[in-house]
TIKOLFI-182204 format. One record per residue (C-alpha): z, x, y; residue in one letter. Coordinates in steps of 0.1 Angstrom, whole numbers. Layout:
// TIKOLFI-182204
- Z, X, Y, A
...
***
This chain:
// TIKOLFI-182204
- 1046, 38, 357, M
- 1023, 25, 330, A
- 1008, 0, 353, R
- 1003, 28, 380, R
- 984, 50, 356, I
- 965, 22, 342, A
- 954, 10, 377, A
- 941, 45, 384, G
- 909, 35, 361, A
- 899, 10, 385, A
- 907, 24, 419, Y
- 910, 61, 414, G
- 881, 87, 417, G
- 855, 69, 434, G
- 856, 38, 410, G
- 852, 16, 438, V
- 825, 33, 455, G
- 805, 31, 422, L
- 809, -6, 421, A
- 779, -13, 444, G
- 754, -43, 439, A
- 729, -19, 422, A
- 754, -1, 403, A
- 770, -33, 389, V
- 734, -44, 378, G
- 729, -12, 360, L
- 762, -14, 343, L
- 754, -51, 330, V
- 721, -39, 317, A
- 734, -9, 300, E
- 765, -27, 285, A
- 738, -55, 271, Q
- 717, -27, 257, L
- 747, -10, 239, A
- 759, -42, 223, R
- 724, -48, 210, R
- 721, -12, 193, R
- 758, -11, 181, V
- 760, -26, 147, G
- 725, -18, 134, N
- 726, -47, 109, G
- 756, -36, 91, A
- 781, -62, 79, T
- 818, -59, 89, P
- 829, -47, 53, F
- 864, -30, 50, V
- 875, -19, 17, P
- 906, -30, 4, N
- 930, 5, 1, A
- 962, -13, -4, D
- 982, 0, -32, G
- 1004, 27, -47, L
- 993, 63, -39, Y
- 1009, 93, -57, G
- 1018, 75, -88, A
- 1023, 109, -104, A
- 1054, 113, -82, Y
- 1073, 83, -96, T
- 1110, 90, -105, V
- 1130, 62, -120, P
- 1154, 49, -94, G
- 1138, 65, -64, V
- 1116, 36, -45, P
- 1082, 44, -30, A
- 1079, 49, 4, L
- 1061, 20, 25, R
- 1035, 28, 49, L
- 1018, -5, 70, T
- 985, 2, 90, M
- 985, -23, 120, L
- 957, -25, 148, G
- 919, -30, 147, D
- 890, -20, 128, S
- 898, 18, 132, T
- 933, 11, 115, A
- 918, -10, 88, A
- 888, 15, 78, G
- 857, -4, 89, Q
- 827, 17, 83, G
- 832, 32, 50, V
- 823, 20, 18, R
- 852, 33, -5, R
- 890, 25, -1, A
- 898, 63, -4, G
- 880, 70, 26, Q
- 900, 47, 49, T
- 927, 62, 71, P
- 954, 42, 54, G
- 945, 56, 21, A
- 942, 93, 34, L
- 976, 90, 53, L
- 993, 76, 21, A
- 981, 104, 0, S
- 989, 129, 25, G
- 1025, 115, 28, I
- 1028, 112, -10, A
- 1018, 150, -14, A
- 1043, 164, 10, I
- 1070, 141, 0, A
- 1062, 143, -34, E
- 1070, 106, -37, R
- 1046, 76, -41, P
- 1037, 56, -12, V
- 1027, 19, -10, G
- 1003, 10, 13, L
- 999, -23, 32, S
- 972, -32, 57, T
- 976, -57, 82, V
- 952, -47, 108, A
- 921, -68, 115, V
- 887, -58, 127, P
- 880, -67, 164, G
- 917, -70, 172, A
- 932, -66, 203, R
- 965, -58, 215, S
- 977, -93, 219, D
- 971, -98, 179, D
- 998, -73, 173, L
- 1024, -99, 175, D
- 1011, -116, 146, R
- 1004, -84, 126, Q
- 1042, -73, 129, V
- 1054, -108, 118, T
- 1032, -104, 85, R
- 1045, -67, 83, A
- 1080, -76, 87, L
- 1078, -109, 64, A
- 1098, -98, 37, D
- 1132, -83, 51, P
- 1140, -66, 17, A
- 1109, -46, 21, R
- 1107, -32, 56, V
- 1081, -5, 61, P
- 1094, 31, 63, D
- 1066, 41, 87, V
- 1040, 19, 106, C
- 1008, 34, 120, V
- 992, 15, 148, I
- 957, 21, 161, M
- 947, -3, 190, I
- 929, -3, 224, G
- 892, 0, 219, A
- 886, -37, 220, N
- 910, -40, 250, D
- 885, -19, 269, V
- 854, -35, 256, T
- 870, -69, 266, H
- 881, -59, 298, R
- 918, -69, 291, I
- 942, -59, 319, P
- 959, -27, 311, A
- 992, -40, 319, T
- 989, -68, 293, R
- 977, -43, 267, S
- 1005, -21, 270, V
- 1030, -51, 272, R
- 1018, -62, 239, C
- 1020, -29, 223, L
- 1055, -21, 236, S
- 1066, -55, 222, S
- 1051, -48, 189, A
- 1068, -12, 189, V
- 1103, -27, 198, R
- 1103, -52, 171, R
- 1093, -26, 143, L
- 1120, 0, 156, R
- 1143, -28, 157, T
- 1137, -37, 120, A
- 1142, -2, 112, G
- 1108, 13, 107, A
- 1093, 45, 123, E
- 1063, 39, 142, V
- 1033, 63, 152, V
- 1007, 48, 177, V
- 971, 64, 175, G
- 962, 58, 212, T
- 928, 43, 226, C
- 899, 64, 214, P
- 872, 78, 240, D
- 845, 50, 241, L
- 824, 75, 262, G
- 814, 91, 228, T
- 796, 60, 214, I
- 758, 71, 212, E
- 745, 38, 227, P
- 766, 42, 257, V
- 746, 58, 287, W
- 758, 72, 321, Q
- 773, 57, 342, P
- 787, 32, 318, L
- 796, 62, 295, R
- 817, 76, 325, W
- 835, 44, 331, L
- 840, 36, 295, A
- 855, 72, 291, R
- 879, 70, 321, R
- 890, 35, 312, A
- 897, 48, 278, S
- 919, 75, 287, R
- 937, 58, 314, Q
- 949, 30, 289, L
- 957, 58, 262, A
- 980, 72, 290, A
- 996, 41, 298, A
- 1001, 31, 260, Q
- 1018, 66, 253, T
- 1044, 56, 282, I
- 1051, 20, 268, G
- 1052, 32, 232, A
- 1074, 63, 238, V
- 1098, 41, 259, E
- 1102, 21, 229, Q
- 1110, 49, 203, G
- 1077, 55, 189, A
- 1056, 86, 189, R
- 1022, 87, 199, T
- 990, 109, 189, V
- 959, 110, 211, S
- 929, 99, 197, L
- 908, 101, 226, G
- 898, 135, 230, D
- 901, 141, 193, L
- 874, 114, 187, L
- 854, 129, 221, G
- 840, 165, 218, P
- 842, 164, 180, E
- 822, 128, 176, F
- 799, 140, 207, E
- 790, 172, 190, A
- 786, 157, 155, N
- 777, 120, 159, P
- 754, 118, 129, R
- 783, 132, 107, E
- 816, 116, 123, L
- 798, 82, 133, F
- 790, 57, 106, G
- 759, 37, 102, P
- 768, 11, 129, D
- 769, 40, 155, N
- 803, 27, 164, Y
- 829, 30, 139, H
- 838, 64, 124, P
- 822, 77, 92, S
- 842, 90, 63, A
- 843, 124, 78, E
- 852, 110, 113, G
- 883, 89, 94, Y
- 894, 121, 77, A
- 893, 142, 112, T
- 917, 113, 125, A
- 939, 110, 98, A
- 945, 149, 98, M
- 956, 147, 133, A
- 979, 115, 128, V
- 993, 130, 95, L
- 1018, 158, 109, P
- 1034, 132, 133, T
- 1041, 106, 105, V
- 1056, 131, 82, C
- 1077, 144, 113, A
- 1089, 108, 119, A
- 1099, 104, 84, L
- 1117, 139, 84, G
- 1093, 154, 59, L
- 1078, 181, 83, W
- 1094, 218, 82, P
- 1123, 222, 107, A
- 1110, 253, 124, E
- 1079, 233, 134, E
- 1101, 209, 154, E
- 1110, 231, 179, R
- 1083, 234, 209, P
- 1060, 266, 207, D
- 1053, 281, 241, A
- 1023, 296, 226, S
- 1009, 263, 220, R
- 1016, 251, 253, R
- 1042, 227, 239, E
- 1075, 216, 258, G
- 1094, 191, 275, F
- 1078, 173, 305, L
- 1082, 140, 324, P
- 1071, 113, 301, V
- 1041, 102, 328, A
- 1029, 138, 327, R
- 1031, 143, 290, A
- 1011, 110, 287, A
- 984, 122, 311, A
- 980, 155, 293, E
- 979, 138, 259, A
- 954, 115, 268, A
- 928, 144, 274, S
- 935, 165, 245, E
- 930, 163, 207, A
- 957, 154, 183, G
- 987, 157, 210, T
- 1016, 141, 202, E
- 1043, 129, 226, V
- 1080, 119, 215, T
- 1108, 107, 236, A
- 1133, 135, 246, A
- 1157, 120, 272, S
- 1159, 87, 287, P
- 1167, 99, 319, T
- 1160, 132, 341, G
- 1154, 143, 378, P
- 1120, 128, 373, R
- 1127, 98, 351, G
- 1123, 98, 314, P
- 1113, 130, 297, W
- 1093, 136, 265, A
- 1083, 164, 242, L
- 1047, 174, 239, L
- 1036, 189, 208, K
- 1003, 202, 195, R
- 1007, 201, 159, R
- 986, 218, 133, R
- 964, 198, 112, R
- 967, 199, 73, R
- 942, 196, 47, H
- 939, 159, 34, M
- 943, 155, -5, P
- 919, 132, -24, E
- 934, 98, -26, P
- 946, 83, -59, E
- 953, 47, -58, R
- 970, 25, -80, T
- 954, -11, -67, P
- 984, -31, -72, V
- 1015, -40, -51, A
- 1042, -14, -56, E
***
């Protein structure tokens, strides 16, 4: 199913008709121009946000929760200057405030990483069997699209990573592929193709991750209309990575799902709300809807049904992110 959805990016909706000789030449020229404009001379600086958050909640004998960030530059926080502006720091602070318990953050995400790097990152995250993360957040996919990695390979790598983490006992939340069609240096028709490929990969990622026991949150549409309407505020100086405001927007969307995975969210909000168009759907349909709507969560509901596996689609309300306060030492 994941392969069929991903294949639609290449063969559905007139994609083949666009790939004539003149169109290919235009796309190549646009891609080269976009590569020259992205970066703007910025160095690939990533703040070190690892440490203990919410130390004021420390209670003797009660261990801190452990959060690990895996994935690419978005998970690492490239594009901002301060540790407290990274998604890991924002999520750790949010979890600590809601759980009233300190949270130790560890980041194994690497800028430029593609899905085939997740195996190495998972090995690092699980290096100490006595310190298995309570929850892992994976943000991956953008580099798979820009490097034209086959969607089947991307999904296979992500599914394997989720399976290893879940087997070790960690909860897993996957922020699916962002919408690359919102990047300012990308023009039409390359913008249209980038958007389509991003959303198709996000849908396929949702199916693969949910079937392995993870929850997913769509970042594509979230980083779409909002980023497109406010590029100066939500993109960083390199015109590619999110700014501090952009990371805060993404973290606010992911936080409720992370807290739900940890059992910290109010029980009444776990029931589907028909007024927000939440409910149980075949996993393929839930994945397709999630890929096109901001902050939509998909969670496994039933392994079997009249149309295959089913999932719960939720549109959780975002919460305010507290100001990160970090103790820059290992927990």
